[in-house]
TORKOL-4160 file (C-alpha; in steps of 0.2 Angstrom, whole numbers, padded with zeros to 4 digits, m for minus):
457
<pt num="1" X="0563" Y="0694" Z="0211"/>
<pt num="2" X="0579" Y="0692" Z="0220"/>
<pt num="3" X="0588" Y="0676" Z="0226"/>
<pt num="4" X="0585" Y="0681" Z="0244"/>
<pt num="5" X="0568" Y="0674" Z="0245"/>
<pt num="6" X="0572" Y="0657" Z="0237"/>
<pt num="7" X="0573" Y="0641" Z="0246"/>
<pt num="8" X="0589" Y="0630" Z="0248"/>
<pt num="9" X="0582" Y="0618" Z="0235"/>
<pt num="10" X="0580" Y="0632" Z="0222"/>
<pt num="11" X="0597" Y="0638" Z="0225"/>
<pt num="12" X="0604" Y="0621" Z="0223"/>
<pt num="13" X="0595" Y="0620" Z="0206"/>
<pt num="14" X="0602" Y="0636" Z="0200"/>
<pt num="15" X="0619" Y="0631" Z="0205"/>
<pt num="16" X="0618" Y="0614" Z="0196"/>
<pt num="17" X="0610" Y="0622" Z="0181"/>
<pt num="18" X="0623" Y="0635" Z="0180"/>
<pt num="19" X="0636" Y="0622" Z="0178"/>
<pt num="20" X="0626" Y="0613" Z="0164"/>
<pt num="21" X="0625" Y="0630" Z="0155"/>
<pt num="22" X="0644" Y="0633" Z="0157"/>
<pt num="23" X="0648" Y="0615" Z="0151"/>
<pt num="24" X="0655" Y="0609" Z="0167"/>
<pt num="25" X="0641" Y="0596" Z="0170"/>
<pt num="26" X="0632" Y="0585" Z="0158"/>
<pt num="27" X="0613" Y="0584" Z="0157"/>
<pt num="28" X="0612" Y="0566" Z="0164"/>
<pt num="29" X="0623" Y="0570" Z="0179"/>
<pt num="30" X="0612" Y="0586" Z="0183"/>
<pt num="31" X="0596" Y="0575" Z="0182"/>
<pt num="32" X="0604" Y="0563" Z="0194"/>
<pt num="33" X="0610" Y="0576" Z="0207"/>
<pt num="34" X="0593" Y="0585" Z="0207"/>
<pt num="35" X="0583" Y="0569" Z="0207"/>
<pt num="36" X="0574" Y="0575" Z="0191"/>
<pt num="37" X="0571" Y="0568" Z="0174"/>
<pt num="38" X="0581" Y="0575" Z="0159"/>
<pt num="39" X="0565" Y="0582" Z="0152"/>
<pt num="40" X="0562" Y="0593" Z="0167"/>
<pt num="41" X="0580" Y="0598" Z="0168"/>
<pt num="42" X="0578" Y="0604" Z="0150"/>
<pt num="43" X="0562" Y="0614" Z="0155"/>
<pt num="44" X="0572" Y="0622" Z="0169"/>
<pt num="45" X="0586" Y="0627" Z="0158"/>
<pt num="46" X="0574" Y="0635" Z="0145"/>
<pt num="47" X="0566" Y="0645" Z="0159"/>
<pt num="48" X="0583" Y="0652" Z="0165"/>
<pt num="49" X="0588" Y="0657" Z="0147"/>
<pt num="50" X="0571" Y="0666" Z="0144"/>
<pt num="51" X="0566" Y="0673" Z="0161"/>
<pt num="52" X="0582" Y="0672" Z="0172"/>
<pt num="53" X="0586" Y="0662" Z="0188"/>
<pt num="54" X="0571" Y="0668" Z="0197"/>
<pt num="55" X="0560" Y="0658" Z="0186"/>
<pt num="56" X="0566" Y="0642" Z="0194"/>
<pt num="57" X="0555" Y="0645" Z="0209"/>
<pt num="58" X="0538" Y="0635" Z="0209"/>
<pt num="59" X="0524" Y="0645" Z="0201"/>
<pt num="60" X="0512" Y="0641" Z="0215"/>
<pt num="61" X="0522" Y="0650" Z="0228"/>
<pt num="62" X="0513" Y="0664" Z="0236"/>
<pt num="63" X="0496" Y="0659" Z="0228"/>
<pt num="64" X="0482" Y="0652" Z="0238"/>
<pt num="65" X="0479" Y="0633" Z="0237"/>
<pt num="66" X="0467" Y="0626" Z="0224"/>
<pt num="67" X="0459" Y="0616" Z="0239"/>
<pt num="68" X="0458" Y="0631" Z="0251"/>
<pt num="69" X="0441" Y="0633" Z="0259"/>
<pt num="70" X="0433" Y="0650" Z="0254"/>
<pt num="71" X="0434" Y="0664" Z="0267"/>
<pt num="72" X="0415" Y="0664" Z="0267"/>
<pt num="73" X="0414" Y="0647" Z="0274"/>
<pt num="74" X="0427" Y="0650" Z="0286"/>
<pt num="75" X="0418" Y="0666" Z="0293"/>
<pt num="76" X="0402" Y="0656" Z="0294"/>
<pt num="77" X="0410" Y="0642" Z="0304"/>
<pt num="78" X="0418" Y="0654" Z="0316"/>
<pt num="79" X="0402" Y="0664" Z="0318"/>
<pt num="80" X="0393" Y="0647" Z="0322"/>
<pt num="81" X="0406" Y="0642" Z="0334"/>
<pt num="82" X="0406" Y="0660" Z="0343"/>
<pt num="83" X="0387" Y="0660" Z="0345"/>
<pt num="84" X="0383" Y="0642" Z="0349"/>
<pt num="85" X="0399" Y="0632" Z="0353"/>
<pt num="86" X="0410" Y="0646" Z="0362"/>
<pt num="87" X="0415" Y="0635" Z="0376"/>
<pt num="88" X="0418" Y="0619" Z="0365"/>
<pt num="89" X="0435" Y="0612" Z="0361"/>
<pt num="90" X="0440" Y="0611" Z="0342"/>
<pt num="91" X="0436" Y="0592" Z="0342"/>
<pt num="92" X="0419" Y="0593" Z="0349"/>
<pt num="93" X="0415" Y="0609" Z="0339"/>
<pt num="94" X="0419" Y="0601" Z="0323"/>
<pt num="95" X="0408" Y="0586" Z="0327"/>
<pt num="96" X="0393" Y="0598" Z="0332"/>
<pt num="97" X="0395" Y="0608" Z="0316"/>
<pt num="98" X="0394" Y="0592" Z="0305"/>
<pt num="99" X="0379" Y="0584" Z="0315"/>
<pt num="100" X="0369" Y="0600" Z="0318"/>
<pt num="101" X="0374" Y="0612" Z="0305"/>
<pt num="102" X="0379" Y="0601" Z="0290"/>
<pt num="103" X="0396" Y="0610" Z="0289"/>
<pt num="104" X="0411" Y="0598" Z="0288"/>
<pt num="105" X="0427" Y="0605" Z="0294"/>
<pt num="106" X="0442" Y="0595" Z="0300"/>
<pt num="107" X="0447" Y="0597" Z="0318"/>
<pt num="108" X="0464" Y="0604" Z="0315"/>
<pt num="109" X="0457" Y="0617" Z="0302"/>
<pt num="110" X="0444" Y="0622" Z="0314"/>
<pt num="111" X="0457" Y="0623" Z="0328"/>
<pt num="112" X="0467" Y="0636" Z="0318"/>
<pt num="113" X="0452" Y="0646" Z="0314"/>
<pt num="114" X="0447" Y="0647" Z="0332"/>
<pt num="115" X="0464" Y="0651" Z="0338"/>
<pt num="116" X="0465" Y="0665" Z="0325"/>
<pt num="117" X="0448" Y="0672" Z="0331"/>
<pt num="118" X="0453" Y="0671" Z="0349"/>
<pt num="119" X="0440" Y="0658" Z="0353"/>
<pt num="120" X="0452" Y="0644" Z="0358"/>
<pt num="121" X="0469" Y="0645" Z="0367"/>
<pt num="122" X="0482" Y="0632" Z="0364"/>
<pt num="123" X="0489" Y="0621" Z="0378"/>
<pt num="124" X="0504" Y="0632" Z="0380"/>
<pt num="125" X="0493" Y="0648" Z="0381"/>
<pt num="126" X="0481" Y="0640" Z="0394"/>
<pt num="127" X="0496" Y="0635" Z="0405"/>
<pt num="128" X="0494" Y="0643" Z="0422"/>
<pt num="129" X="0509" Y="0649" Z="0432"/>
<pt num="130" X="0509" Y="0647" Z="0451"/>
<pt num="131" X="0517" Y="0660" Z="0462"/>
<pt num="132" X="0531" Y="0652" Z="0471"/>
<pt num="133" X="0528" Y="0653" Z="0490"/>
<pt num="134" X="0543" Y="0658" Z="0501"/>
<pt num="135" X="0550" Y="0647" Z="0514"/>
<pt num="136" X="0545" Y="0648" Z="0532"/>
<pt num="137" X="0557" Y="0658" Z="0542"/>
<pt num="138" X="0560" Y="0646" Z="0557"/>
<pt num="139" X="0565" Y="0628" Z="0558"/>
<pt num="140" X="0550" Y="0617" Z="0565"/>
<pt num="141" X="0537" Y="0630" Z="0560"/>
<pt num="142" X="0529" Y="0620" Z="0546"/>
<pt num="143" X="0532" Y="0602" Z="0541"/>
<pt num="144" X="0525" Y="0596" Z="0525"/>
<pt num="145" X="0520" Y="0577" Z="0525"/>
<pt num="146" X="0515" Y="0566" Z="0511"/>
<pt num="147" X="0515" Y="0548" Z="0505"/>
<pt num="148" X="0523" Y="0542" Z="0489"/>
<pt num="149" X="0517" Y="0525" Z="0481"/>
<pt num="150" X="0531" Y="0519" Z="0471"/>
<pt num="151" X="0541" Y="0503" Z="0467"/>
<pt num="152" X="0555" Y="0508" Z="0479"/>
<pt num="153" X="0563" Y="0491" Z="0477"/>
<pt num="154" X="0560" Y="0490" Z="0458"/>
<pt num="155" X="0557" Y="0472" Z="0453"/>
<pt num="156" X="0565" Y="0465" Z="0469"/>
<pt num="157" X="0549" Y="0467" Z="0479"/>
<pt num="158" X="0531" Y="0473" Z="0478"/>
<pt num="159" X="0527" Y="0492" Z="0478"/>
<pt num="160" X="0525" Y="0501" Z="0494"/>
<pt num="161" X="0522" Y="0518" Z="0501"/>
<pt num="162" X="0536" Y="0530" Z="0508"/>
<pt num="163" X="0530" Y="0543" Z="0521"/>
<pt num="164" X="0540" Y="0559" Z="0519"/>
<pt num="165" X="0541" Y="0573" Z="0532"/>
<pt num="166" X="0551" Y="0588" Z="0526"/>
<pt num="167" X="0554" Y="0604" Z="0535"/>
<pt num="168" X="0548" Y="0619" Z="0525"/>
<pt num="169" X="0561" Y="0632" Z="0531"/>
<pt num="170" X="0577" Y="0621" Z="0528"/>
<pt num="171" X="0571" Y="0608" Z="0516"/>
<pt num="172" X="0578" Y="0595" Z="0528"/>
<pt num="173" X="0571" Y="0577" Z="0528"/>
<pt num="174" X="0564" Y="0575" Z="0545"/>
<pt num="175" X="0557" Y="0558" Z="0544"/>
<pt num="176" X="0555" Y="0544" Z="0531"/>
<pt num="177" X="0545" Y="0528" Z="0533"/>
<pt num="178" X="0542" Y="0513" Z="0522"/>
<pt num="179" X="0524" Y="0507" Z="0525"/>
<pt num="180" X="0511" Y="0496" Z="0515"/>
<pt num="181" X="0500" Y="0511" Z="0512"/>
<pt num="182" X="0494" Y="0527" Z="0518"/>
<pt num="183" X="0483" Y="0524" Z="0534"/>
<pt num="184" X="0480" Y="0532" Z="0551"/>
<pt num="185" X="0491" Y="0518" Z="0559"/>
<pt num="186" X="0505" Y="0520" Z="0547"/>
<pt num="187" X="0505" Y="0539" Z="0550"/>
<pt num="188" X="0504" Y="0536" Z="0569"/>
<pt num="189" X="0520" Y="0525" Z="0568"/>
<pt num="190" X="0529" Y="0538" Z="0558"/>
<pt num="191" X="0523" Y="0552" Z="0569"/>
<pt num="192" X="0529" Y="0543" Z="0585"/>
<pt num="193" X="0547" Y="0542" Z="0578"/>
<pt num="194" X="0546" Y="0560" Z="0573"/>
<pt num="195" X="0541" Y="0566" Z="0590"/>
<pt num="196" X="0554" Y="0556" Z="0598"/>
<pt num="197" X="0568" Y="0563" Z="0587"/>
<pt num="198" X="0563" Y="0581" Z="0585"/>
<pt num="199" X="0548" Y="0586" Z="0597"/>
<pt num="200" X="0532" Y="0594" Z="0592"/>
<pt num="201" X="0532" Y="0606" Z="0577"/>
<pt num="202" X="0520" Y="0621" Z="0576"/>
<pt num="203" X="0510" Y="0613" Z="0561"/>
<pt num="204" X="0510" Y="0600" Z="0548"/>
<pt num="205" X="0505" Y="0603" Z="0530"/>
<pt num="206" X="0497" Y="0589" Z="0520"/>
<pt num="207" X="0485" Y="0586" Z="0506"/>
<pt num="208" X="0466" Y="0582" Z="0508"/>
<pt num="209" X="0468" Y="0563" Z="0511"/>
<pt num="210" X="0455" Y="0556" Z="0522"/>
<pt num="211" X="0468" Y="0552" Z="0535"/>
<pt num="212" X="0470" Y="0571" Z="0538"/>
<pt num="213" X="0453" Y="0578" Z="0534"/>
<pt num="214" X="0435" Y="0573" Z="0536"/>
<pt num="215" X="0427" Y="0573" Z="0518"/>
<pt num="216" X="0409" Y="0573" Z="0524"/>
<pt num="217" X="0404" Y="0590" Z="0531"/>
<pt num="218" X="0389" Y="0583" Z="0540"/>
<pt num="219" X="0399" Y="0569" Z="0548"/>
<pt num="220" X="0391" Y="0565" Z="0565"/>
<pt num="221" X="0405" Y="0558" Z="0575"/>
<pt num="222" X="0423" Y="0564" Z="0578"/>
<pt num="223" X="0419" Y="0583" Z="0581"/>
<pt num="224" X="0425" Y="0586" Z="0563"/>
<pt num="225" X="0442" Y="0577" Z="0566"/>
<pt num="226" X="0450" Y="0562" Z="0559"/>
<pt num="227" X="0459" Y="0550" Z="0571"/>
<pt num="228" X="0475" Y="0558" Z="0566"/>
<pt num="229" X="0468" Y="0575" Z="0568"/>
<pt num="230" X="0462" Y="0571" Z="0585"/>
<pt num="231" X="0479" Y="0564" Z="0590"/>
<pt num="232" X="0487" Y="0580" Z="0584"/>
<pt num="233" X="0474" Y="0591" Z="0593"/>
<pt num="234" X="0479" Y="0582" Z="0610"/>
<pt num="235" X="0497" Y="0585" Z="0606"/>
<pt num="236" X="0494" Y="0603" Z="0603"/>
<pt num="237" X="0500" Y="0602" Z="0584"/>
<pt num="238" X="0490" Y="0610" Z="0570"/>
<pt num="239" X="0486" Y="0601" Z="0554"/>
<pt num="240" X="0483" Y="0612" Z="0538"/>
<pt num="241" X="0477" Y="0605" Z="0521"/>
<pt num="242" X="0484" Y="0612" Z="0505"/>
<pt num="243" X="0471" Y="0616" Z="0491"/>
<pt num="244" X="0482" Y="0610" Z="0477"/>
<pt num="245" X="0497" Y="0599" Z="0475"/>
<pt num="246" X="0507" Y="0615" Z="0469"/>
<pt num="247" X="0504" Y="0623" Z="0486"/>
<pt num="248" X="0514" Y="0609" Z="0495"/>
<pt num="249" X="0526" Y="0608" Z="0480"/>
<pt num="250" X="0542" Y="0606" Z="0491"/>
<pt num="251" X="0536" Y="0589" Z="0497"/>
<pt num="252" X="0530" Y="0584" Z="0479"/>
<pt num="253" X="0547" Y="0589" Z="0472"/>
<pt num="254" X="0555" Y="0579" Z="0486"/>
<pt num="255" X="0545" Y="0564" Z="0481"/>
<pt num="256" X="0552" Y="0564" Z="0463"/>
<pt num="257" X="0569" Y="0567" Z="0470"/>
<pt num="258" X="0568" Y="0552" Z="0481"/>
<pt num="259" X="0560" Y="0541" Z="0467"/>
<pt num="260" X="0577" Y="0543" Z="0458"/>
<pt num="261" X="0590" Y="0544" Z="0472"/>
<pt num="262" X="0583" Y="0533" Z="0485"/>
<pt num="263" X="0578" Y="0519" Z="0473"/>
<pt num="264" X="0596" Y="0518" Z="0467"/>
<pt num="265" X="0603" Y="0519" Z="0484"/>
<pt num="266" X="0592" Y="0504" Z="0489"/>
<pt num="267" X="0598" Y="0495" Z="0474"/>
<pt num="268" X="0616" Y="0498" Z="0478"/>
<pt num="269" X="0614" Y="0493" Z="0496"/>
<pt num="270" X="0605" Y="0477" Z="0490"/>
<pt num="271" X="0589" Y="0480" Z="0500"/>
<pt num="272" X="0573" Y="0472" Z="0495"/>
<pt num="273" X="0561" Y="0473" Z="0510"/>
<pt num="274" X="0553" Y="0486" Z="0520"/>
<pt num="275" X="0561" Y="0481" Z="0537"/>
<pt num="276" X="0579" Y="0483" Z="0530"/>
<pt num="277" X="0574" Y="0498" Z="0520"/>
<pt num="278" X="0568" Y="0507" Z="0536"/>
<pt num="279" X="0584" Y="0503" Z="0545"/>
<pt num="280" X="0594" Y="0511" Z="0530"/>
<pt num="281" X="0583" Y="0527" Z="0529"/>
<pt num="282" X="0592" Y="0535" Z="0544"/>
<pt num="283" X="0609" Y="0536" Z="0536"/>
<pt num="284" X="0602" Y="0541" Z="0519"/>
<pt num="285" X="0593" Y="0556" Z="0527"/>
<pt num="286" X="0609" Y="0561" Z="0536"/>
<pt num="287" X="0619" Y="0561" Z="0520"/>
<pt num="288" X="0605" Y="0570" Z="0510"/>
<pt num="289" X="0603" Y="0584" Z="0523"/>
<pt num="290" X="0621" Y="0587" Z="0525"/>
<pt num="291" X="0622" Y="0591" Z="0507"/>
<pt num="292" X="0606" Y="0599" Z="0502"/>
<pt num="293" X="0598" Y="0607" Z="0517"/>
<pt num="294" X="0598" Y="0626" Z="0518"/>
<pt num="295" X="0600" Y="0638" Z="0533"/>
<pt num="296" X="0584" Y="0645" Z="0539"/>
<pt num="297" X="0581" Y="0664" Z="0539"/>
<pt num="298" X="0579" Y="0664" Z="0558"/>
<pt num="299" X="0590" Y="0653" Z="0569"/>
<pt num="300" X="0575" Y="0648" Z="0581"/>
<pt num="301" X="0570" Y="0630" Z="0583"/>
<pt num="302" X="0551" Y="0630" Z="0586"/>
<pt num="303" X="0550" Y="0612" Z="0590"/>
<pt num="304" X="0543" Y="0609" Z="0608"/>
<pt num="305" X="0547" Y="0595" Z="0620"/>
<pt num="306" X="0532" Y="0583" Z="0623"/>
<pt num="307" X="0535" Y="0579" Z="0642"/>
<pt num="308" X="0523" Y="0564" Z="0640"/>
<pt num="309" X="0526" Y="0547" Z="0648"/>
<pt num="310" X="0527" Y="0533" Z="0635"/>
<pt num="311" X="0510" Y="0525" Z="0640"/>
<pt num="312" X="0501" Y="0542" Z="0638"/>
<pt num="313" X="0509" Y="0544" Z="0620"/>
<pt num="314" X="0503" Y="0527" Z="0615"/>
<pt num="315" X="0485" Y="0531" Z="0621"/>
<pt num="316" X="0485" Y="0547" Z="0610"/>
<pt num="317" X="0492" Y="0538" Z="0594"/>
<pt num="318" X="0479" Y="0526" Z="0592"/>
<pt num="319" X="0461" Y="0524" Z="0585"/>
<pt num="320" X="0448" Y="0529" Z="0599"/>
<pt num="321" X="0430" Y="0526" Z="0595"/>
<pt num="322" X="0413" Y="0524" Z="0605"/>
<pt num="323" X="0403" Y="0508" Z="0603"/>
<pt num="324" X="0385" Y="0505" Z="0608"/>
<pt num="325" X="0383" Y="0490" Z="0620"/>
<pt num="326" X="0368" Y="0479" Z="0616"/>
<pt num="327" X="0357" Y="0468" Z="0627"/>
<pt num="328" X="0369" Y="0453" Z="0627"/>
<pt num="329" X="0384" Y="0464" Z="0632"/>
<pt num="330" X="0390" Y="0464" Z="0614"/>
<pt num="331" X="0395" Y="0477" Z="0601"/>
<pt num="332" X="0402" Y="0477" Z="0584"/>
<pt num="333" X="0420" Y="0482" Z="0580"/>
<pt num="334" X="0430" Y="0480" Z="0563"/>
<pt num="335" X="0417" Y="0467" Z="0557"/>
<pt num="336" X="0419" Y="0457" Z="0573"/>
<pt num="337" X="0408" Y="0454" Z="0588"/>
<pt num="338" X="0415" Y="0459" Z="0604"/>
<pt num="339" X="0407" Y="0451" Z="0620"/>
<pt num="340" X="0410" Y="0459" Z="0637"/>
<pt num="341" X="0414" Y="0448" Z="0652"/>
<pt num="342" X="0399" Y="0449" Z="0664"/>
<pt num="343" X="0404" Y="0458" Z="0680"/>
<pt num="344" X="0397" Y="0470" Z="0692"/>
<pt num="345" X="0403" Y="0484" Z="0681"/>
<pt num="346" X="0397" Y="0478" Z="0664"/>
<pt num="347" X="0380" Y="0473" Z="0669"/>
<pt num="348" X="0375" Y="0491" Z="0670"/>
<pt num="349" X="0382" Y="0495" Z="0653"/>
<pt num="350" X="0368" Y="0489" Z="0642"/>
<pt num="351" X="0362" Y="0503" Z="0632"/>
<pt num="352" X="0377" Y="0514" Z="0635"/>
<pt num="353" X="0393" Y="0517" Z="0625"/>
<pt num="354" X="0410" Y="0511" Z="0629"/>
<pt num="355" X="0427" Y="0517" Z="0622"/>
<pt num="356" X="0438" Y="0507" Z="0611"/>
<pt num="357" X="0457" Y="0509" Z="0610"/>
<pt num="358" X="0465" Y="0501" Z="0594"/>
<pt num="359" X="0484" Y="0502" Z="0595"/>
<pt num="360" X="0496" Y="0501" Z="0580"/>
<pt num="361" X="0502" Y="0484" Z="0586"/>
<pt num="362" X="0485" Y="0476" Z="0584"/>
<pt num="363" X="0480" Y="0477" Z="0603"/>
<pt num="364" X="0462" Y="0482" Z="0607"/>
<pt num="365" X="0457" Y="0489" Z="0624"/>
<pt num="366" X="0439" Y="0492" Z="0629"/>
<pt num="367" X="0436" Y="0505" Z="0643"/>
<pt num="368" X="0422" Y="0512" Z="0653"/>
<pt num="369" X="0427" Y="0529" Z="0661"/>
<pt num="370" X="0445" Y="0524" Z="0661"/>
<pt num="371" X="0442" Y="0506" Z="0668"/>
<pt num="372" X="0448" Y="0492" Z="0656"/>
<pt num="373" X="0435" Y="0479" Z="0653"/>
<pt num="374" X="0438" Y="0460" Z="0649"/>
<pt num="375" X="0430" Y="0454" Z="0633"/>
<pt num="376" X="0430" Y="0440" Z="0620"/>
<pt num="377" X="0431" Y="0441" Z="0601"/>
<pt num="378" X="0419" Y="0432" Z="0589"/>
<pt num="379" X="0424" Y="0433" Z="0571"/>
<pt num="380" X="0410" Y="0435" Z="0558"/>
<pt num="381" X="0412" Y="0423" Z="0544"/>
<pt num="382" X="0410" Y="0436" Z="0530"/>
<pt num="383" X="0419" Y="0443" Z="0515"/>
<pt num="384" X="0427" Y="0459" Z="0522"/>
<pt num="385" X="0432" Y="0466" Z="0505"/>
<pt num="386" X="0416" Y="0462" Z="0494"/>
<pt num="387" X="0410" Y="0479" Z="0487"/>
<pt num="388" X="0421" Y="0489" Z="0499"/>
<pt num="389" X="0424" Y="0507" Z="0496"/>
<pt num="390" X="0442" Y="0508" Z="0493"/>
<pt num="391" X="0453" Y="0524" Z="0491"/>
<pt num="392" X="0465" Y="0525" Z="0477"/>
<pt num="393" X="0480" Y="0526" Z="0489"/>
<pt num="394" X="0475" Y="0510" Z="0498"/>
<pt num="395" X="0471" Y="0500" Z="0482"/>
<pt num="396" X="0487" Y="0492" Z="0481"/>
<pt num="397" X="0486" Y="0485" Z="0499"/>
<pt num="398" X="0468" Y="0479" Z="0497"/>
<pt num="399" X="0473" Y="0470" Z="0481"/>
<pt num="400" X="0488" Y="0462" Z="0489"/>
<pt num="401" X="0476" Y="0456" Z="0503"/>
<pt num="402" X="0463" Y="0449" Z="0491"/>
<pt num="403" X="0476" Y="0440" Z="0480"/>
<pt num="404" X="0483" Y="0432" Z="0496"/>
<pt num="405" X="0466" Y="0426" Z="0501"/>
<pt num="406" X="0463" Y="0419" Z="0484"/>
<pt num="407" X="0480" Y="0410" Z="0484"/>
<pt num="408" X="0475" Y="0402" Z="0500"/>
<pt num="409" X="0458" Y="0397" Z="0492"/>
<pt num="410" X="0449" Y="0405" Z="0507"/>
<pt num="411" X="0431" Y="0405" Z="0501"/>
<pt num="412" X="0419" Y="0414" Z="0513"/>
<pt num="413" X="0403" Y="0405" Z="0517"/>
<pt num="414" X="0387" Y="0414" Z="0513"/>
<pt num="415" X="0375" Y="0412" Z="0527"/>
<pt num="416" X="0357" Y="0408" Z="0523"/>
<pt num="417" X="0343" Y="0418" Z="0532"/>
<pt num="418" X="0340" Y="0403" Z="0544"/>
<pt num="419" X="0358" Y="0403" Z="0549"/>
<pt num="420" X="0359" Y="0421" Z="0552"/>
<pt num="421" X="0344" Y="0420" Z="0565"/>
<pt num="422" X="0352" Y="0405" Z="0573"/>
<pt num="423" X="0340" Y="0391" Z="0567"/>
<pt num="424" X="0346" Y="0374" Z="0571"/>
<pt num="425" X="0338" Y="0359" Z="0561"/>
<pt num="426" X="0329" Y="0346" Z="0572"/>
<pt num="427" X="0333" Y="0331" Z="0562"/>
<pt num="428" X="0318" Y="0331" Z="0550"/>
<pt num="429" X="0311" Y="0343" Z="0538"/>
<pt num="430" X="0297" Y="0354" Z="0544"/>
<pt num="431" X="0279" Y="0351" Z="0539"/>
<pt num="432" X="0271" Y="0335" Z="0534"/>
<pt num="433" X="0282" Y="0320" Z="0534"/>
<pt num="434" X="0285" Y="0312" Z="0517"/>
<pt num="435" X="0288" Y="0294" Z="0522"/>
<pt num="436" X="0271" Y="0290" Z="0529"/>
<pt num="437" X="0272" Y="0272" Z="0527"/>
<pt num="438" X="0285" Y="0270" Z="0541"/>
<pt num="439" X="0279" Y="0284" Z="0552"/>
<pt num="440" X="0274" Y="0276" Z="0569"/>
<pt num="441" X="0259" Y="0289" Z="0571"/>
<pt num="442" X="0252" Y="0284" Z="0554"/>
<pt num="443" X="0254" Y="0265" Z="0557"/>
<pt num="444" X="0245" Y="0267" Z="0574"/>
<pt num="445" X="0231" Y="0276" Z="0566"/>
<pt num="446" X="0229" Y="0263" Z="0553"/>
<pt num="447" X="0228" Y="0249" Z="0565"/>
<pt num="448" X="0214" Y="0258" Z="0575"/>
<pt num="449" X="0204" Y="0260" Z="0559"/>
<pt num="450" X="0206" Y="0242" Z="0555"/>
<pt num="451" X="0200" Y="0237" Z="0573"/>
<pt num="452" X="0184" Y="0248" Z="0571"/>
<pt num="453" X="0179" Y="0240" Z="0555"/>
<pt num="454" X="0164" Y="0227" Z="0558"/>
<pt num="455" X="0170" Y="0209" Z="0556"/>
<pt num="456" X="0165" Y="0200" Z="0539"/>
<pt num="457" X="0151" Y="0187" Z="0540"/>
């Protein structure tokens, strides 16, 4: 056996022991260098004298381990996994083999057996590669939009969301907007700024967030559109939803880039609030686009002018819904009771639907066939967040609202059934009166009874 197959440790031993044989090193020094006992050094020297340098290698090299599981048990375990647990992972398969078949094999040993048998693929082997999508050819043909929830101001302020609009053809940042969370109103504000700066693109490309897509297929209202989708339809802009995050990878990668570059830029500028941040974003976009945007394949700009008056754009970029008017000229809206002022027009609206326009600045307009109706608002004393269904992207905003209410110690009053139906107490408890001795009716009856009794002789 040659020295080529030896390890570095064995080669070191041969070199040190050769010096001992040649008299260039003492036995004690050799034992110290090799970290062995003198007795073991003598044994190794004896091996070299009788069998040569190759005998320094460990005798167990190349032999199966004494603790090795037999091939029969391995084949039996692999057969059970292939027949009964083919779609199980190594961890669960090892648990099932121990519980159901009485065969105890460690998870990692079973993983190696399953991998060798082709039953299990490693994480690296299971990795899927997505075919990169080519950029669109023209500027304004497709604009990817997304929201990124992050600590944009680090520890200087609370987390918030950055709405990102990026052109697919050029990689140019089209619009950035810091908002509390992703909602229809926040996207309305960002969209209005986009339309004023660039015009209307051919289409937006987004994820499946409820702002862009109706999750319920059997939804009754809205004609299968969300409020944001309805606004884009009126503006003649298409909205497309990606099936995966990789499909809109350009805006996803931009989010990671901004979480690095923008955070540091805000830090250097000393900005710690959304108002100052939004004012800073315009100059940041100009610097970024000047350096990183690319030239599109076609020189065309597919943005179209709006040609809308400002009031018309405000009526489009709002929440529009229909509400049923009850017998008291009232209807519910956002957990509030709205009462219409009684006029010649509103008297005939009982049992009909009116249209509500909720604007981004908080205004509410109630209309009937385009005619604005006067109304009054009555707040309901209820806990608006109790057991409310909350999306993950709005969780931060809702928790901030809850904490603010708790800090103010605003505790909602839980109404009784009598209070809900409008019962007012009459000053005494219903039923038989408890204080009968002072009850005028009882006293009068007692006096009459005494008068009727015959006088005593």
